N, C-alpha and C positions, 0 to 999 in steps of 0.2 A: 504493500500499500505507500501511496505517497503521504508523505507529511502533510502536505496540504490537504489531501482527503480527510486524514486524522483531526486536523483542525477543525475543519468544517463540520465533521461528525461531533465533535466534542461542542461545538456552538450550538447546534441543531439540538442535542441531546439536552443541554443544559436549559432551552428555551421550553423543550417538551416536559422535562420534570417540574419546571416551575409552573408550568400551565396546571399542574394537579397538586400545587402547592408543597411539592417535595423540594427541598434546598439542601444542598452538599454542604459538609463542613467547610471551615475557613481554608484549611490547606489545598481543597480542591483547586483554588483560583491562585495560587501561590504560582510565579513564573519559575521556569528551570533554574535562572539564577538564583532566587530567593531560596528554592530547595536547597541548592548546592551550597548557599551561604549558611544555612542553618543545618547542615548535616550533622554537626555535633548534637543537636537537639532532637533529631527526628528518627533515633533508631525503632521507635514504634511503629513509624509509618512504614520505612523501608523494610524491616524484618518480616512486618506482617503481610506485606505487599499491598497496603491500603492504596487506594487511587483508581486513575483512569484505566481503562482495560478497553481496548478497541481490537476485535479479531477477524480476519476474513478467513481463518483455519488454513492459512497459506495456499490459498486456491487463487487468490486476486479477483475474486468476484463478490466483493462485502455485499451488495444488494441481493444477491441469491443465496449467499452461503456467509454468514455472519451474525455477529452479536455486539451490541454496546454494553458493557459492564461498567461499574463503579464499586470497588469493595469499601464500605463504609467502617466496617470493625472485622476484627478477625482476631481469633484466640491463640493459644499456644499450643504447640504440639506436645511439648513436656506437659502442659496441665493435662491435655486429653489422654496422654499414654497415663498417668497418675489417677486420673478418675475425679480431678477437682480442679477448681479455679476457672480460668476464662476458656471454656470449651465449646464456646458458639462463634458465630460469623453472620454477617448481614452484607447483602448486596442488593443494588437497585440496576435494573438493566431495561433496556429497549430491545424489544424483537420487532421490526418493521413488518409491514404486510408482507406475506408470504416469503419471508427471509428466514431461511431454514438454519438453527443450530442442530448440528448432526448428531445422529444417533450415539449416546454414549452412556455409560454407567459409571459409578463411583465405589471405591474399594471400602472406604471408611465413612464417607460423609452419608449423612441422612439430612433431607433438607425439605422446607416447605415452599412451595413455589405458588406465589400469591399473583393473582391479576389484580394490579394497584389502581387501573384506570385505561380507558382507550376503548379498543375492540377487543375481539374473542382472542383468547389464549387458546391455541391448538396444541396438543402433545399426543404423539404416537408412543405407546407404552407396549413392553415386553417384560417378561421374566427372565432371569438367567438360567440356564440348564446347569446341570453338574459340574461342567468343565467352565462355567462362565461365561459361556457364548449365548446368543439370543435364542431363547425357547420360543419357537414359532407354533407352538401348539397350545400350553397352557393358557387357562383364563388368567387375567391380572385382577388383583384386589388390592386397591388403594383407600386411604382415608381421605374424603375430601371435607374439610372443616368439620373433622371429627365422625363424618357418616363414613361408613365403609359402602365401596362401590366396586362392582365386578363386571369386566367387560372382556371380551375376546382378546386375543394376543395380536398386536397390531391394529386395534382399534383405536379410534380418535376420541380423547376426552377433552371436552371444550368447557372453559371457563368464563364466566363472565366477570366483569368488575366486581371485586369483593370477594370472589372465589378462590380457594386454594386446593392444592393437593400435597400431600405428604409423600414423598418418594424416599425409600429406604435403599440401603446399599444394594446392588444386584438389580435395581429397578433400571432396564434400558427404557433411554426416552429421548425422544427428539423433539423440538417445537417450534412454533412460528405464529405470527400474528395472522388473524383470520378477519378480513373484512376492514383491516386498518392498521395502525400501529399500535403496540401494546406496552406499558410501563409494569414493569414485573418486578416484585418483591421476591428477595430470597432469605430465609433465616434458616440458619444450618448449623451442624456442627463444625468444628474447626475447617478452613477451607485449605486444601493444598492443590492449586491448579497445575502445578510442575508434576506430582506423583500420583494424584488421585482421580485423573480422568483416563477412563478406557474406552477407546473409540470404536466403533465398528469397522470403519474403514482407515486406512492410514493416512491420516491428516495432521496437521500441526495444531497445536492448541494457542500459538500466539503468531502475529504477523511480522513479516519482514518489511521494514520501514525504508523507503526511498528518502533521503533526506533533501527535498527540493525545496522546502522553505525551512525557517526556524520554528521550532515547537512552540505552539501557544502554551500547553501545560505537558510535562512528562506522562507517559504510560508506566504501568508498574514495570513492564517488559525492558524500559529505558533506563531504570535505576542502576543496574550493574554496570553500564558502560558510562553514564552521565554522572553518577555521584560515587566518587572513590575516595 
């Protein structure tokens, strides 16, 4: 992705979130130079990989295969391992109309996916088989706002604004906006995007950035390169 495209997505996403009354924390709006200047004070941001995250999954077609995310808070893997402390995370996401977030599952993370506003959020769901692969036969049972719902393998679960689904480790899922763009909340156990995303197809989690202009804000995938 070109940096100019990333900058435009950030600006459009911020407007979309604000239209639903969702405002990001102050550090979201720090410039790259301010982040670098404050690197001694922001280990909690860098280590937890809080911030802007825009991916085309390495395929170069964001409008068709992509997702906007912002990690607002993220706990500690150490706390999760010992079973106490900050064991949770929160993201805000935008799935554009017919923009696919590809089929994947998590090993550790359980997550509530919440339609925070906009159009319908559509999710295709499968179970895992005994080898962790997609089970194309067995019915899928998930909790939607605490109510169990069972549907066939590969059927589409549709969530209207205000509705949510709880996905457990091993639940294969892909999702997209149906009928328009969707603001999505995610509340989960500690998030590890580097090690805890298993995709059905061999794709990348993060985008390769072509630096055609200066960044408006850094992405979480920029931190290792820009903040040393």
